[in-house]
C-alpha positions, 0 to 999 in steps of 0.5 A, a space after each residue: 341376651 334379650 332385646 332391651 327397650 331404651 330411650 336415648 337423650 342427649 346425655 342419658 340412656 333410659 332402660 326399661 327394667 325387666 323382671 330379671 333385672 329387677 330380681 337382680 337388683 332386689 338380690 343386690 347382684 351387681 354383676 347380673 344387674 349389669 348383664 341385664 341392663 348394660 349399666 354400671 352400678 356402685 357397689 353395694 347395689 342400692 336403689 335411689 332414695 324413695 325407690 327401694 320400698 317400691 322395688 318389690 312391688 314393681 318387680 312383682 307387677 312386671 313379673 306377672 305381666 312382661 308385656 307391661 315393659 315400659 309402664 313401670 321402672 326405667 333405669 337412667 344411666 349416663 351415655 358417656 360412661 354407662 353409670 346408673 344415676 337414677 330411676 324413673 317410673 310410671 305406675 303401670 299402664 293407665 286405665 283412665 288415660 292418665 299416666 303417673 310419673 315418679 323419679 329419683 336420682 342418686 345423691 351424687 347425681 343431684 343438681 345436674 338436670 338428669 331428673 328433668 332430662 330423663 323425665 321429659 323423655 319418659 313423658 314424651 314416650 308415655 304421651 306417644 302411647 295409644 290412649 294416654 291423654 295426660 301425665 301426672 306426678 305426685 310430689 311431696 310438697 316439701 320436696 323442692 327439687 322434685 317440684 322444680 322438675 315437675 314445673 320444668 316439664 311444663 306440668 301445672 299443679 292441679 290439686 293437693 292431697 294428703 299421703 300417710 307417709 309423705 304428708 302433703 302431696 302436690 298433684 302436677 299434670 301435663 295438660 290433657 290432649 286428644 288421645 293418640 289412636 295410632 303408633 308414634 312416627 319414628 324420629 331421626 337419630 338423637 330423638 327421644 324415641 324408644 328403640 330396641 337394643 341388642 
């Protein structure tokens, strides 16, 4: 078993998905996926809404560059019982200092604040990485729940765009800050800092 990159919050555990875990998910192999992530999945193994189309693209990106672990997909599970409740993602290591965040939860987990809690932790992680000055979220204008999450994160709408598939998209962003030049300071237990789990 290899080390896992995880972030823990009060109720959740975020696990950065490796190429092996993503391959197991693509194959629908619940046993292998659980071995790779230590997370319990409903069967058949399915991706949360709006994530399934991106799964092969993310797998290929992580497979090509394993050092990009953390810059693509994070599995979200409950700390209480290890059940998968959703997925968060960034669109790769940002070249311009602006990380782009996406989030999706399974329908059974909606309305419990999981997306906000997990996204807050991942935004904090991203902003602690050298060179990152802001985090954005591209949210379909019709998706009230996702718009609410962006606002709860302290993001403000900075633009509107049109997407061929999603229609009108609101661009939300955490206000920019001076880029971090040094590694983050480790915080005490219970913080939303990443750690390696074995």
